[in-house]
C-alpha positions in Angstrom: 7.5 -9.3 -29.5 7.2 -6.1 -30.4 7.0 -5.1 -26.9 10.2 -6.7 -26.0 12.3 -5.2 -28.9 11.0 -1.7 -27.4 12.3 -2.6 -23.6 15.3 -3.7 -25.4 16.1 -0.7 -27.2 14.8 1.6 -24.4 17.6 -0.1 -22.2 20.3 -0.1 -24.7 19.7 3.8 -24.0 18.8 4.0 -20.3 20.5 1.1 -19.0 19.0 -0.5 -15.7 20.6 -1.5 -12.1 19.6 -3.0 -9.1 17.9 -1.2 -6.4 20.1 -2.3 -3.7 23.5 -3.5 -4.8 23.9 -1.4 -8.5 24.8 -4.0 -10.6 23.1 -2.9 -14.4 20.3 -5.7 -15.8 17.6 -5.6 -13.8 15.6 -3.6 -11.3 16.0 -6.5 -8.6 19.0 -8.6 -10.0 19.1 -12.3 -8.9 21.8 -12.3 -6.3 19.6 -9.6 -4.5 16.4 -11.9 -4.9 18.7 -14.2 -3.0 19.9 -12.3 0.0 17.6 -9.5 0.6 14.3 -9.4 2.5 12.4 -6.1 3.4 12.9 -4.9 6.8 9.4 -6.1 8.8 7.3 -2.9 9.9 7.6 -3.2 13.6 4.2 -4.5 15.4 2.7 -1.4 16.8 -0.8 0.7 17.5 -0.7 2.7 13.6 -1.7 5.8 15.7 0.7 6.1 18.3 3.5 3.9 17.8 2.6 0.9 21.4 4.2 -1.6 20.6 3.1 -5.1 20.7 0.2 -5.7 18.2 -1.2 -3.9 14.7 -4.7 -3.5 16.0 -5.0 -0.3 17.0 -4.9 0.4 20.6 -7.7 0.8 23.5 -6.8 4.7 23.8 -6.9 5.5 19.8 -9.7 3.1 19.2 -12.0 5.7 20.1 -10.4 8.3 18.1 -10.7 6.6 14.9 -12.5 4.0 12.3 -9.6 1.3 11.8 -9.4 -2.0 13.6 -6.0 -2.5 12.6 -3.6 -2.1 10.1 -0.5 -4.2 8.1 2.9 -2.8 7.1 5.1 -5.3 5.2 7.9 -2.9 5.7 9.4 0.3 6.6 9.2 3.0 4.5 12.3 4.2 5.4 14.2 1.2 3.9 15.9 2.8 1.1 15.3 -0.6 -1.1 11.2 -0.9 -0.6 11.2 3.1 -0.9 13.1 2.7 -4.4 10.8 -0.5 -5.4 7.3 1.4 -4.7 8.8 4.8 -6.6 9.9 3.4 -9.5 6.2 0.8 -9.5 4.4 3.9 -8.6 5.3 7.3 -10.3 6.6 5.4 -13.6 4.9 2.4 -13.9 8.0 -0.1 -13.6 6.9 -3.6 -14.6 10.5 -5.2 -12.5 9.6 -2.9 -9.9 6.0 -4.3 -9.3 7.1 -7.6 -9.9 9.7 -7.1 -7.0 7.0 -6.2 -5.1 4.9 -8.7 -5.5 7.9 -11.5 -4.8 7.8 -9.6 -1.7 4.3 -9.6 -0.8 4.8 -13.9 -1.4 7.9 -13.4 1.0 6.1 -12.1 4.0 2.8 -13.7 3.2 2.5 -14.9 6.8 2.2 -11.1 7.9 -0.9 -11.1 5.8 -2.7 -13.9 8.7 -4.9 -11.1 9.9 -6.3 -10.1 6.5 -7.3 -14.1 6.2 -10.2 -13.2 8.8 -12.0 -10.8 6.2 -15.0 -10.9 3.5 -12.9 -9.1 0.4 -10.1 -7.5 0.1 -10.2 -3.8 -1.4 -7.7 -0.4 -1.9 -7.8 3.3 -1.4 -8.1 4.6 -4.7 -6.9 6.9 -6.9 -8.6 10.3 -7.8 -9.9 9.4 -11.5 -7.3 12.1 -13.0 -4.4 11.1 -11.2 -5.1 7.6 -11.9 -5.6 8.5 -16.0 -2.4 10.2 -15.7 -0.3 6.5 -14.2 -2.4 4.9 -16.3 -2.6 2.5 -13.3 -3.7 2.5 -9.2 -1.2 1.0 -7.7 -3.5 0.0 -4.2 -5.4 -1.2 -6.8 -2.7 -3.6 -7.9 -1.9 -4.6 -4.5 -5.2 -5.6 -3.6 -5.1 -8.1 -6.1 -1.8 -9.8 -5.2 -3.4 -10.1 -1.6 -6.6 -11.6 -2.8 -4.5 -14.4 -4.6 -3.0 -15.1 -1.4 -5.7 -14.9 0.4 -8.2 -16.2 -1.8 -10.6 -13.4 -1.2 -12.5 -11.7 -3.7 -11.5 -8.0 -4.9 -14.2 -5.7 -4.6 -14.1 -2.1 -5.0 -16.4 0.1 -2.4 -14.7 3.5 -2.0 -14.4 6.1 -5.2 -12.6 9.3 -4.4 -14.7 12.3 -4.8 -11.5 14.8 -4.3 -7.6 14.9 -5.4 -5.5 15.2 -2.0 -1.7 15.8 -1.1 0.5 13.2 -0.9 1.0 11.9 3.2 4.3 11.1 2.7 5.1 14.1 1.4 3.9 15.9 4.6 5.4 16.6 7.9 3.5 15.3 10.9 2.0 19.4 11.8 0.9 19.1 8.6 -1.2 15.4 8.1 -3.3 15.3 11.1 -6.1 11.7 11.7 -9.4 13.7 10.3 -8.2 16.2 8.1 -9.3 13.5 5.2 -12.9 12.6 6.3 -15.1 13.3 3.3 -13.0 12.4 0.8 -14.7 9.1 0.4 -18.1 7.8 -1.1 -19.1 3.9 -0.9 -20.2 2.2 -3.6 -21.4 -0.9 -5.2 -22.2 -3.9 -2.3 -20.3 -3.6 0.8 -19.3 -6.7 2.6 -18.9 -7.1 6.3 -15.6 -6.8 6.7 -12.4 -5.9 4.7 -9.2 -4.8 4.5 -8.5 -1.9 2.7 -5.0 -1.9 0.7 -2.7 0.8 0.0 1.4 1.6 -0.7 2.3 3.5 2.2 0.7 4.4 5.8 1.9 7.7 7.1 -0.7 9.0 9.7 -3.0 7.2 8.6 -5.6 10.1 8.2 -6.2 8.7 4.0 -6.7 5.3 5.4 -9.3 6.0 8.4 -10.9 8.4 6.5 -11.9 5.5 3.8 -12.9 3.3 7.2 -15.2 5.9 8.7 -17.0 6.0 5.4 -17.0 2.5 5.9 -18.6 2.0 8.6 -20.8 4.3 8.4 -22.4 2.7 5.8 -22.7 -0.6 7.8 -19.5 -2.5 7.2 -18.6 -4.1 10.7 -14.3 -4.8 10.6 -11.8 -2.4 8.5 -8.4 -3.1 8.5 -5.9 -1.8 6.3 -2.2 -3.8 4.5 0.2 -1.6 3.2 3.3 -2.2 1.5 5.7 0.8 3.8 5.0 1.9 7.1 6.6 5.5 7.9 7.6 8.7 6.2 10.9 10.9 5.3 9.3 13.5 6.7 8.8 14.1 10.4 
């Protein structure tokens, strides 16, 4: 009851507006929930962009470690981008509920993930997690695990902080640049899907896949809410 009163008091000072239509009241209003679906990201090799499949293509495969990446929407979609930002940087519960709704609506896109033994995530550095109060990739992993009926395993820890890849230009973010920032932990499955909010160059996720594969994991897929960046 106290939290409800506090929330109502906050909203009376800072009213909420729908991220799609601008209507006052909720982050994602009921009419927009019924009318809108995120634009599903085009199926393509996550590294070179060749179309046709979410798996890494034959040309990129020898130079990378990921086996494929499922992205539920395009980061260029302003509604998706706003929801991710509200959740990731402000811990907005309504934005999180909106994202979970979209994950459920796009559940058919998760077929590739059903082939793995466990669901995990790209962890934040501990200092960043303390600052935000939660890890959005970990929460996404829980959503996905519930849908595909797989356990969540924390298989990685992040040893050093890095700049957000979505804020960098293509020239600044290269696959291989972030190798060595992760360390494995716990019992490792033979196959895993790694969750994160946004896939840009793939440098972060491929570094995680490299660490896992060098310690015996056979198959590593990525799964993100969105793919792309605002800077090219």
